[in-house]
N, C-alpha and C positions, 0 to 999 in steps of 0.2 A: 499112682498118675502114670500114664506109660510116657515114653517120648514123644508120640506121635500126637498127644495133646498139649504139649509141654508149651510150645508156642504156637498159638491162634494165629495163623493166617488163614482166617475165614476171607474168600472176596480177593485173594492172590492168585492170578494163574500161574497155575501147576507149574508150568515151562519155568515161572520167575522164581519158585520158591529155593530157598537154601539147599543144595546138595543138589539139584537140577543140573541137567546136562549142559543149559545155557548160561549158567555161572562161569565166570571168568577164573583165569587162574592166576595169583601173583607174579609169575614168571612172563605172564603178555603185558604186564605197564610198562611201560617205558621206565629203562634204567636211566640213572645219570649217574657218570663216573667220578668220583672224587678227583677233584683237582684237575680233570680234563672236560669240565661243562663246554659246550658247544653250541653257538646262537640255533643250531636246528633241533638239537635234545633241548634244550630249554623253552624252544617253543615246543615241542614235542608235550614234554611234562606239563607245561604252562595251557597247553588247549585241553589235556585231559583234568587238570585241576579245575579248569573253569566250568565244565561240564558237572563236576561234583560240588563245586564251591562256588554260590553265586557270589561272593566278596569279592574272587578274582577277577571277576568281568569289570569291576569299576577300578583296574589296575592300567594303569598307561603303559602302553609300550615302551616307554623308554625306562618305566621303574620294574618291567617284568622282571628282570635278570635279580636285581634286587628282593625282589616277591617272592620267586622261586628259590634263592640260595637262602631267606629265611624259612620257609615250607621245607624245604629239604632239613636245615638245623633242627627244625621242631620236630621233626620226623625222627632223624636221627637221636633226639633228645628223650622221645617217648620210648624209644629199643632200649635208653640204658634206665631210663627213671619213666614208667610208664604213669606213675602218680604226679609228678610234679616236671617235666620234661625240664626244655629250658628257663622254667622259673625258679629251679632250685641255681641254676649258674647265674641267673641273675641275682638273685638275692645273696648268693656267693661273692657274688660283683661289687653288690651296692655293701655289704659287709665291708669287702677291704676298701671300698673308696670311703668309707665313715672311718675307718683306724688310721689311714694317711692324712685323712683332712686333721686327725685329732695330733697326730704326729705334727705336722705344721703348726698348729696352734700350739703346742709345746716347743718347737724351734723358734717360733717368733717371739713365744714367751721370755727364752734364752737369749735370743740376740737383744730384746729390750731390758734385759737384766746387766747384760756385758754392755751396751751403752751406756747406761746409769754408771755402773763401775769406771768406765773410760772418764767420762766427764767430773766424776769423785776425781779422780787420780789425777786426771788434767787440772781440775781446781787447786788439791793438793801442791799439786808442782809450781804453780802460779803461787804459794803462797811461803814457800819455805824460805827459813830464816838461816841468814850464814850467820858463819863468827865472824866477830868482831874484828879479826886484825887481818880479814880477806877483804879486797876491794869489791866496793860494789862491783856485781857486773849483770846483766839483764841475763835471765834464763829464757828468755822468748824474746824472739825479735821476729817481726809479722808474724807471728804466730805460728812460728816453727819454734822447736826445743834448741837452743845453742848450747853447744858442752865445750865451753874452752876452758884454758889452764886455770884460771881464775875460779870457775865454778868447780872442777874437778879437785883442787885444792893441792894440783903437782902437775908437773909436766910428764905425759904419758910417757913421751921418747927418754925423758932423764927419770925416770922412775927409780926409786930408791933400792939400791939391793937387798937393804933388811928386811924389806916387806915380802 
């Protein structure tokens, strides 16, 4: 099979066929510079996109800039990865979010475990038995731990030197 018969362009005006003189060049398309988008260039690009993309006609004017940025992002994604384009990036970000959610759950479980340990320790401190020779003292006063000389067993200022 020769190249002329490979593409069936029966019924297509010869002037509009692939490779004809009427075919535009990629350099003729409006260019959008990265980071320097102007309202005029966005409107020009969107105007060209509307003629090729019927869905772009439903984009309201206040949403056009975002729509154009999305199309440019997708086009750049197609240049990097013709098969997956931005879907690969979206998948990667979704995976990252899932990993972060798992870490968050582990952190929450760790916090709950720590709170349980704190409650257990506080309960144990409330039930501490003191030696009979020490006068009774309150370890807790209004929910706060009170450490005085009777609880500690000695005056910290006059702490024995032999220790």
